[in-house]
KETORRO-465328 format. One record per residue (C-alpha): residue number from 0; residue in one letter; x, y, z. Coordinates in nm, 3 decimals, decimal comma. Layout:
   nr  rest     east    north       up
  NUM     A        X        Y        Z
...
end
This chain:
   nr  rest     east    north       up
    0     M    1,632   -9,399   -1,996
    1     I    1,474   -9,257   -1,681
    2     A    1,767   -9,021   -1,630
    3     S    1,739   -8,897   -1,989
    4     L    1,369   -8,843   -1,949
    5     N    1,418   -8,645   -1,626
    6     N    1,686   -8,437   -1,794
    7     W    1,454   -8,361   -2,085
    8     F    1,177   -8,246   -1,852
    9     A    1,421   -8,039   -1,649
   10     A    1,548   -7,867   -1,966
   11     N    1,196   -7,795   -2,100
   12     I    1,020   -7,693   -1,778
   13     P    0,937   -7,339   -1,904
   14     L    0,788   -7,475   -2,226
   15     I    0,579   -7,738   -2,040
   16     Q    0,463   -7,486   -1,780
   17     F    0,355   -7,250   -2,057
   18     F    0,157   -7,530   -2,221
   19     Y    0,010   -7,630   -1,887
   20     G   -0,100   -7,275   -1,814
   21     Q   -0,239   -7,239   -2,166
   22     V   -0,458   -7,551   -2,126
   23     Y   -0,630   -7,413   -1,817
   24     F   -0,652   -7,059   -1,951
   25     I   -0,821   -7,179   -2,273
   26     M   -1,056   -7,398   -2,071
   27     G   -1,155   -7,098   -1,861
   28     I   -1,213   -6,875   -2,166
   29     F   -1,416   -7,145   -2,338
   30     V   -1,637   -7,195   -2,031
   31     L   -1,677   -6,818   -1,994
   32     F   -1,827   -6,793   -2,346
   33     Q   -2,061   -7,085   -2,274
   34     I   -2,238   -6,915   -1,981
   35     R   -2,616   -6,915   -2,022
   36     Q   -2,804   -6,680   -1,792
   37     Y   -3,142   -6,804   -1,913
   38     S   -3,086   -7,175   -1,867
   39     R   -3,293   -7,367   -1,609
   40     L   -2,992   -7,588   -1,526
   41     N   -2,804   -7,515   -1,206
   42     L   -2,482   -7,589   -1,397
   43     A   -2,528   -7,267   -1,599
   44     R   -2,531   -7,045   -1,290
   45     S   -2,212   -7,215   -1,159
   46     L   -2,001   -7,187   -1,473
   47     P   -1,855   -6,835   -1,407
   48     W   -1,668   -6,982   -1,109
   49     L   -1,522   -7,266   -1,319
   50     A   -1,420   -7,011   -1,580
   51     G   -1,253   -6,803   -1,308
   52     F   -1,062   -7,107   -1,186
   53     G   -0,927   -7,188   -1,533
   54     I   -0,821   -6,830   -1,616
   55     L   -0,658   -6,765   -1,278
   56     H   -0,483   -7,099   -1,269
   57     G   -0,343   -7,039   -1,616
   58     L   -0,214   -6,699   -1,508
   59     Y   -0,054   -6,854   -1,199
   60     E    0,138   -7,109   -1,405
   61     W    0,253   -6,840   -1,651
   62     G    0,374   -6,642   -1,351
   63     E    0,623   -6,919   -1,278
   64     I    0,783   -6,844   -1,618
   65     F    0,762   -6,464   -1,631
   66     M    0,831   -6,375   -1,267
   67     P    1,211   -6,447   -1,290
   68     I    1,225   -6,229   -1,599
   69     Q    1,055   -5,939   -1,417
   70     V    1,274   -5,981   -1,111
   71     A    1,589   -5,972   -1,331
   72     Y    1,464   -5,653   -1,493
   73     H    1,325   -5,465   -1,188
   74     G    1,562   -5,603   -0,922
   75     Q    1,518   -5,820   -0,613
   76     G    1,306   -5,565   -0,434
   77     F    1,027   -5,637   -0,678
   78     E    1,034   -6,011   -0,597
   79     T    0,833   -5,979   -0,274
   80     I    0,546   -5,797   -0,452
   81     L    0,538   -6,060   -0,724
   82     D    0,544   -6,345   -0,471
   83     V    0,250   -6,192   -0,283
   84     L    0,045   -6,151   -0,602
   85     H    0,143   -6,492   -0,727
   86     L    0,019   -6,666   -0,414
   87     I   -0,306   -6,468   -0,408
   88     V   -0,379   -6,567   -0,769
   89     L   -0,318   -6,931   -0,680
   90     A   -0,549   -6,920   -0,377
   91     L   -0,818   -6,732   -0,573
   92     S   -0,809   -6,996   -0,845
   93     F   -0,868   -7,269   -0,587
   94     A   -1,136   -7,063   -0,412
   95     S   -1,315   -7,022   -0,748
   96     L   -1,314   -7,397   -0,804
   97     F   -1,438   -7,439   -0,446
   98     Q   -1,724   -7,195   -0,512
   99     F   -1,809   -7,378   -0,835
  100     G   -1,861   -7,697   -0,643
  101     V   -2,063   -7,527   -0,372
  102     E   -2,289   -7,355   -0,628
  103     L   -2,357   -7,690   -0,795
  104     L   -2,514   -7,813   -0,469
  105     R   -2,795   -7,551   -0,477
  106     P   -3,069   -7,541   -0,361
  107     Y   -2,953   -7,596   -0,004
  108     R   -3,161   -7,736    0,276
  109     P   -3,251   -7,471    0,536
  110     H   -2,988   -7,582    0,786
  111     W   -2,717   -7,602    0,514
  112     R   -2,755   -7,252    0,366
  113     W   -2,438   -7,134    0,535
  114     I   -2,239   -7,361    0,306
  115     K   -2,249   -7,107    0,022
  116     F   -2,010   -6,890    0,227
  117     L   -1,767   -7,179    0,299
  118     P   -1,518   -7,100    0,020
  119     T   -1,500   -6,734    0,123
  120     I   -1,455   -6,827    0,489
  121     V   -1,174   -7,074    0,412
  122     F   -1,005   -6,821    0,180
  123     L   -1,015   -6,550    0,450
  124     I   -0,872   -6,792    0,706
  125     W   -0,586   -6,864    0,468
  126     I   -0,530   -6,492    0,402
  127     I   -0,521   -6,409    0,772
  128     G   -0,330   -6,715    0,887
  129     P   -0,072   -6,883    0,661
  130     F   -0,047   -6,593    0,423
  131     G   -0,068   -6,284    0,649
  132     L    0,067   -6,407    0,982
  133     G    0,310   -6,634    0,800
  134     F    0,460   -6,335    0,622
  135     I    0,505   -6,154    0,954
  136     F    0,661   -6,437    1,152
  137     I    0,853   -6,629    0,882
  138     R    1,155   -6,420    0,800
  139     N    1,276   -6,625    0,504
  140     L    1,076   -6,525    0,194
  141     E    1,133   -6,859    0,019
  142     I    1,015   -7,062    0,323
  143     W    0,710   -6,838    0,366
  144     H    0,623   -6,876   -0,001
  145     E    0,643   -7,258    0,017
  146     F    0,444   -7,268    0,344
  147     A    0,160   -7,050    0,213
  148     N    0,160   -7,244   -0,116
  149     I    0,137   -7,582    0,059
  150     V   -0,140   -7,474    0,296
  151     S   -0,348   -7,318    0,013
  152     R   -0,347   -7,654   -0,164
  153     Y   -0,449   -7,840    0,153
  154     M   -0,712   -7,588    0,267
  155     L   -0,858   -7,482   -0,067
  156     C   -0,762   -7,710   -0,358
  157     I   -0,839   -8,052   -0,207
  158     P   -1,186   -7,961   -0,068
  159     A   -1,257   -7,765   -0,389
  160     S   -1,199   -8,073   -0,607
  161     I   -1,412   -8,288   -0,370
  162     F   -1,704   -8,044   -0,372
  163     S   -1,682   -7,990   -0,750
  164     A   -1,672   -8,361   -0,832
  165     F   -1,964   -8,432   -0,597
  166     G   -2,158   -8,132   -0,735
  167     L   -2,119   -8,248   -1,094
  168     I   -2,236   -8,598   -1,006
  169     R   -2,533   -8,450   -0,826
  170     Q   -2,616   -8,240   -1,136
  171     V   -2,625   -8,555   -1,341
  172     K   -2,864   -8,727   -1,100
  173     V   -3,094   -8,433   -1,033
  174     Q   -3,129   -8,258   -1,372
  175     I   -2,939   -8,424   -1,660
  176     K   -3,075   -8,777   -1,602
  177     D   -3,435   -8,661   -1,656
  178     M   -3,336   -8,503   -1,989
  179     N   -3,240   -8,849   -2,125
  180     L   -2,902   -8,735   -2,263
  181     P   -2,658   -9,024   -2,205
  182     Q   -2,367   -8,852   -2,382
  183     I   -2,394   -8,539   -2,168
  184     D   -2,430   -8,768   -1,863
  185     R   -2,102   -8,939   -1,948
  186     M   -1,915   -8,616   -2,016
  187     L   -2,016   -8,457   -1,683
  188     K   -1,912   -8,773   -1,503
  189     L   -1,578   -8,759   -1,686
  190     A   -1,542   -8,393   -1,576
  191     A   -1,614   -8,498   -1,216
  192     V   -1,352   -8,774   -1,225
  193     T   -1,100   -8,537   -1,391
  194     I   -1,146   -8,269   -1,123
  195     A   -1,111   -8,529   -0,848
  196     F   -0,793   -8,654   -1,015
  197     Y   -0,660   -8,300   -1,047
  198     G   -0,717   -8,239   -0,672
  199     L   -0,542   -8,564   -0,587
  200     I   -0,235   -8,469   -0,792
  201     E   -0,228   -8,115   -0,651
  202     G   -0,246   -8,252   -0,297
  203     A    0,024   -8,508   -0,363
  204     S    0,267   -8,274   -0,540
  205     V    0,306   -7,976   -0,309
  206     P    0,649   -7,820   -0,258
  207     K    0,861   -8,008   -0,008
  208     G    0,793   -7,869    0,337
  209     S    0,920   -7,913    0,690
  210     F    0,590   -8,047    0,827
  211     F    0,378   -8,354    0,764
  212     P    0,253   -8,462    0,513
  213     A    0,444   -8,218    0,284
  214     S    0,771   -8,353    0,426
  215     I    0,690   -8,699    0,284
  216     I    0,439   -8,655    0,004
  217     N    0,561   -8,376   -0,223
  218     T    0,678   -8,292   -0,576
  219     D    1,017   -8,463   -0,526
  220     S    0,876   -8,788   -0,383
  221     F    0,599   -8,789   -0,647
  222     T    0,848   -8,757   -0,935
  223     A    1,076   -9,024   -0,783
  224     A    0,786   -9,269   -0,751
  225     I    0,601   -9,199   -1,081
  226     I    0,906   -9,084   -1,289
  227     L    0,708   -8,815   -1,467
  228     P    0,679   -8,474   -1,295
  229     P    0,331   -8,386   -1,154
  230     F    0,256   -8,101   -1,394
  231     V    0,239   -8,359   -1,676
  232     F   -0,053   -8,523   -1,502
  233     R   -0,211   -8,187   -1,421
  234     S   -0,186   -8,094   -1,791
  235     V   -0,353   -8,419   -1,889
  236     A   -0,627   -8,343   -1,635
  237     G   -0,673   -7,996   -1,785
  238     L   -0,704   -8,138   -2,140
  239     L   -0,957   -8,397   -2,024
  240     L   -1,154   -8,130   -1,840
  241     L   -1,153   -7,904   -2,147
  242     F   -1,273   -8,192   -2,369
  243     A   -1,540   -8,304   -2,120
  244     M   -1,682   -7,951   -2,071
  245     W   -1,672   -7,883   -2,445
  246     R   -1,894   -8,188   -2,506
  247     A   -2,107   -8,149   -2,192
  248     L   -2,199   -7,784   -2,239
  249     K   -2,384   -7,873   -2,561
  250     V   -2,663   -7,943   -2,317
  251     F   -2,750   -7,574   -2,327
  252     N   -2,811   -7,585   -2,704
  253     I   -3,020   -7,899   -2,663
  254     E   -3,216   -7,733   -2,382
  255     T   -3,284   -7,425   -2,597
  256     E   -3,395   -7,637   -2,893
  257     R   -3,635   -7,831   -2,673
  258     V   -3,786   -7,514   -2,530
  259     I   -3,829   -7,368   -2,878
  260     H   -3,984   -7,691   -2,999
  261     Q   -4,219   -7,689   -2,701
  262     M   -4,319   -7,327   -2,774
  263     E   -4,383   -7,416   -3,136
  264     V   -4,591   -7,722   -3,041
  265     E   -4,795   -7,514   -2,793
  266     Q   -4,852   -7,247   -3,059
  267     V   -4,969   -7,508   -3,311
  268     I   -5,198   -7,666   -3,052
  269     A   -5,342   -7,329   -2,950
  270     T   -5,401   -7,231   -3,313
  271     E   -5,566   -7,567   -3,388
  272     R   -5,786   -7,539   -3,078
  273     E   -5,900   -7,195   -3,185
  274     R   -5,975   -7,322   -3,536
  275     I   -6,177   -7,613   -3,400
  276     A   -6,359   -7,381   -3,161
  277     R   -6,442   -7,143   -3,446
  278     D   -6,561   -7,427   -3,674
  279     L   -6,761   -7,574   -3,389
  280     H   -6,922   -7,242   -3,308
  281     D   -6,990   -7,144   -3,667
  282     G   -7,083   -7,491   -3,790
  283     A   -7,217   -7,767   -3,569
  284     L   -7,335   -7,539   -3,288
  285     Q   -7,532   -7,318   -3,529
  286     Q   -7,694   -7,626   -3,687
  287     V   -7,801   -7,756   -3,347
  288     Y   -7,938   -7,411   -3,267
  289     A   -8,135   -7,426   -3,593
  290     S   -8,265   -7,771   -3,501
  291     G   -8,386   -7,632   -3,170
  292     L   -8,571   -7,350   -3,346
  293     M   -8,730   -7,600   -3,582
  294     A   -8,838   -7,812   -3,286
  295     Q   -8,998   -7,506   -3,122
  296     T   -9,191   -7,432   -3,443
  297     L   -9,294   -7,794   -3,472
  298     S   -9,429   -7,798   -3,114
  299     K   -9,693   -7,543   -3,219
  300     H   -9,833   -7,770   -3,489
  301     V   -9,828   -8,119   -3,341
  302     V  -10,129   -8,285   -3,193
  303     K  -10,167   -8,288   -2,820
  304     K  -10,073   -8,654   -2,776
  305     N   -9,725   -8,587   -2,935
  306     T   -9,643   -8,280   -2,724
  307     A   -9,442   -8,477   -2,468
  308     E   -9,220   -8,627   -2,742
  309     V   -9,156   -8,286   -2,890
  310     Q   -9,068   -8,140   -2,548
  311     Q   -8,827   -8,431   -2,491
  312     L   -8,673   -8,357   -2,835
  313     M   -8,622   -7,988   -2,740
  314     Q   -8,462   -8,088   -2,405
  315     T   -8,225   -8,323   -2,590
  316     I   -8,126   -8,047   -2,828
  317     D   -8,065   -7,803   -2,535
  318     Q   -7,843   -8,065   -2,370
  319     A   -7,654   -8,106   -2,695
  320     V   -7,599   -7,729   -2,712
  321     E   -7,462   -7,721   -2,358
  322     K   -7,223   -8,008   -2,426
  323     L   -7,101   -7,840   -2,746
  324     R   -7,044   -7,515   -2,550
  325     A   -6,842   -7,709   -2,296
  326     F   -6,591   -7,797   -2,570
  327     L   -6,537   -7,430   -2,654
  328     P   -6,231   -7,275   -2,478
  329     Q   -6,287   -6,978   -2,248
  330     D   -6,107   -6,740   -2,485
  331     N   -6,283   -6,854   -2,801
  332     P   -6,438   -6,612   -3,058
  333     V   -6,771   -6,607   -2,870
  334     M   -6,611   -6,351   -2,638
  335     E   -6,662   -5,987   -2,725
  336     S   -6,312   -5,867   -2,643
  337     V   -5,975   -5,979   -2,510
  338     D   -5,720   -5,788   -2,305
  339     L   -5,415   -5,779   -2,530
  340     I   -5,150   -5,737   -2,258
  341     G   -5,309   -6,008   -2,050
  342     A   -5,310   -6,237   -2,353
  343     L   -4,942   -6,165   -2,434
  344     Q   -4,814   -6,205   -2,075
  345     P   -4,804   -6,592   -2,070
  346     I   -4,604   -6,592   -2,395
  347     I   -4,361   -6,338   -2,248
  348     D   -4,331   -6,533   -1,920
  349     E   -4,258   -6,853   -2,114
  350     A   -3,983   -6,684   -2,320
  351     R   -3,834   -6,534   -2,003
  352     Q   -3,714   -6,883   -1,912
  353     N   -3,460   -6,842   -2,195
  354     I   -3,388   -6,470   -2,226
  355     I   -3,426   -6,147   -2,031
  356     I   -3,733   -5,955   -2,152
  357     D   -3,822   -5,597   -2,063
  358     T   -4,178   -5,478   -2,132
  359     F   -4,291   -5,121   -2,199
  360     W   -4,669   -5,061   -2,219
  361     R   -4,686   -4,695   -2,325
  362     T   -5,060   -4,654   -2,378
  363     H   -5,294   -4,441   -2,174
  364     R   -5,542   -4,728   -2,179
  365     V   -5,472   -5,095   -2,229
  366     P   -5,579   -5,221   -2,575
  367     S   -5,874   -5,461   -2,577
  368     L   -5,912   -5,631   -2,913
  369     S   -6,124   -5,901   -3,071
  370     P   -6,025   -6,262   -3,010
  371     D   -5,926   -6,307   -3,374
  372     Q   -5,700   -5,998   -3,368
  373     T   -5,552   -6,109   -3,039
  374     R   -5,486   -6,459   -3,175
  375     H   -5,280   -6,314   -3,460
  376     L   -5,089   -6,082   -3,225
  377     K   -5,011   -6,369   -2,988
  378     A   -4,883   -6,579   -3,275
  379     F   -4,677   -6,282   -3,401
  380     V   -4,507   -6,230   -3,063
  381     S   -4,451   -6,606   -3,014
  382     E   -4,288   -6,631   -3,356
  383     A   -4,068   -6,327   -3,282
  384     F   -3,941   -6,477   -2,956
  385     S   -3,880   -6,810   -3,124
  386     N   -3,660   -6,638   -3,387
  387     I   -3,473   -6,440   -3,120
  388     I   -3,395   -6,749   -2,911
  389     R   -3,307   -6,960   -3,212
  390     H   -3,112   -6,720   -3,438
  391     S   -3,020   -6,386   -3,282
  392     K   -2,767   -6,500   -3,017
  393     S   -2,910   -6,229   -2,792
  394     N   -2,973   -6,280   -2,420
  395     K   -3,206   -5,985   -2,394
  396     A   -3,520   -5,858   -2,572
  397     E   -3,768   -5,579   -2,535
  398     V   -4,141   -5,563   -2,604
  399     M   -4,304   -5,224   -2,648
  400     L   -4,668   -5,125   -2,709
  401     Y   -4,748   -4,765   -2,795
  402     C   -4,972   -4,540   -3,008
  403     S   -4,855   -4,282   -3,263
  404     N   -5,061   -4,083   -3,517
  405     N   -5,364   -4,309   -3,481
  406     H   -5,156   -4,621   -3,525
  407     L   -5,099   -4,899   -3,272
  408     H   -4,737   -5,020   -3,268
  409     L   -4,622   -5,353   -3,122
  410     Q   -4,243   -5,373   -3,121
  411     V   -4,020   -5,669   -3,043
  412     K   -3,647   -5,587   -3,025
  413     D   -3,335   -5,797   -2,967
  414     F   -2,971   -5,704   -2,923
  415     G   -2,809   -5,987   -3,116
  416     Q   -2,617   -6,038   -3,435
  417     G   -2,878   -5,884   -3,669
  418     I   -2,989   -6,012   -4,008
  419     A   -2,747   -6,000   -4,300
  420     A   -2,876   -5,821   -4,612
  421     S   -2,807   -6,135   -4,823
  422     T   -3,017   -6,357   -4,596
  423     D   -3,341   -6,481   -4,747
  424     P   -3,641   -6,435   -4,520
  425     G   -3,743   -6,762   -4,354
  426     F   -4,085   -6,900   -4,276
  427     G   -4,094   -6,711   -3,944
  428     I   -4,060   -6,367   -4,112
  429     K   -4,308   -6,469   -4,384
  430     N   -4,560   -6,585   -4,122
  431     M   -4,529   -6,259   -3,931
  432     R   -4,579   -6,054   -4,252
  433     D   -4,889   -6,263   -4,333
  434     R   -5,036   -6,199   -3,990
  435     A   -4,961   -5,828   -4,020
  436     R   -5,149   -5,825   -4,351
  437     L   -5,444   -6,016   -4,200
  438     L   -5,460   -5,752   -3,927
  439     G   -5,466   -5,478   -4,186
  440     G   -5,122   -5,353   -4,081
  441     T   -4,759   -5,373   -4,193
  442     L   -4,443   -5,525   -4,052
  443     N   -4,131   -5,304   -4,056
  444     I   -3,793   -5,470   -3,989
  445     K   -3,495   -5,264   -3,883
  446     T   -3,170   -5,457   -3,846
  447     K   -2,802   -5,388   -3,813
  448     L   -2,522   -5,639   -3,791
  449     R   -2,398   -5,704   -3,435
  450     E   -2,652   -5,448   -3,300
  451     G   -2,980   -5,640   -3,321
  452     T   -3,316   -5,641   -3,494
  453     T   -3,640   -5,453   -3,429
  454     L   -3,974   -5,586   -3,551
  455     D   -4,239   -5,309   -3,564
  456     L   -4,599   -5,422   -3,626
  457     D   -4,787   -5,109   -3,739
  458     L   -5,167   -5,148   -3,703
  459     P   -5,389   -4,858   -3,813
  460     M   -5,649   -4,774   -3,552
  461     E   -5,937   -4,780   -3,804
  462     E   -5,863   -5,147   -3,867
  463     I   -5,963   -5,227   -3,507
  464     D   -6,331   -5,301   -3,469
  465     A   -6,492   -5,004   -3,291
  466     S   -6,678   -5,239   -3,053
  467     H   -6,344   -5,354   -2,912
  468     Q   -6,148   -5,030   -2,924
  469     T   -6,047   -4,898   -2,580
  470     I   -5,722   -4,738   -2,686
  471     D   -5,642   -4,382   -2,590
  472     C   -5,337   -4,247   -2,772
  473     R   -5,289   -3,941   -2,558
end
């Protein structure tokens, strides 16, 4: 039975190696498309290195299959070039995994900042030593190839798997645990265990060498002890890693949804605060003012012995007015004007935590509008960013403010998938159109599939109250 199983593996090595390489290559491509530049998680900034490891490792394994074909076609003189490239790809794949683990450990303490260069340092030592000097002093090409291969696994692969496993566990403790996502927690721990297992198998299944421990613990001894060849276990590790990362990287979608929800909640709270402030100013505060005026009139007609009581009544009313004013926010409608750009900046800064935003303020003077106008414009921009983050699949946006033909234009542009002509406008678009109408302007939407969408709020200058207008369109 064992002999038959070994014979089957020996006969199907090219097929298994192709599958093995495909597992890691697909994992790398998948991770590459999951990279999120705007995420707050340290994991997002480390993913390019994990993607590089998967793609390069897949190419290395495919090289084992296609190199003999190329040598047979181009001749033996081509074999040395292929061997050199093959080993470099292997070492670069391990170095990428090493860097992935190191990046996961950010931020470093001051005396540990040098650690970010550790993978590069180890790779250069391997290039100069076992790879470069080994090629010069080891005359036999096959022995040199095995020697450089073994040392790359000891120097790069084993520490890379240790750092990566430790880094993933640290991510769970530092950032994921606070998000209260037990499923993501489990998947990242599974990925950590899988990478550690992969490193153990790679270290225990090196080519048989003439030095310890490769002379004792190698591919031949591993297969003899476990029966199955090591690349079977490495393939299983690759599949588990692909599954774990596929489930774990949903954390970016959850993170984005939470940020959008928080933006929406803050927008609702801000709108409600402004409404309450307006009602308080126009309703209760005005009534208390009126009561104060009535008390002043009454004080002129009361008898002398009641003057003290009337004065006390007026003081009580004044105190009530001061307390009511204290409930009004600083940017409530009592203010005469509001700096538009200053009002928009916090919304832009909040959205920059999710996407890259460029701003272009192309006005000779900064617009200064009424609080009510500014409130609608703030809500318009907040709604636009919410739609971009939620629907556009764009990682970049632009905000532009300019004047043209006595019209003020506020543009918000993304570079995403665009809006299909058959798509019914959602509540976000309807809300933005309503706010444009309340401002006395119009909302123009320009969209093209896979090229993005531009929202242009066109506000006629005459619709801006003259007492707040400081816009120079030169």
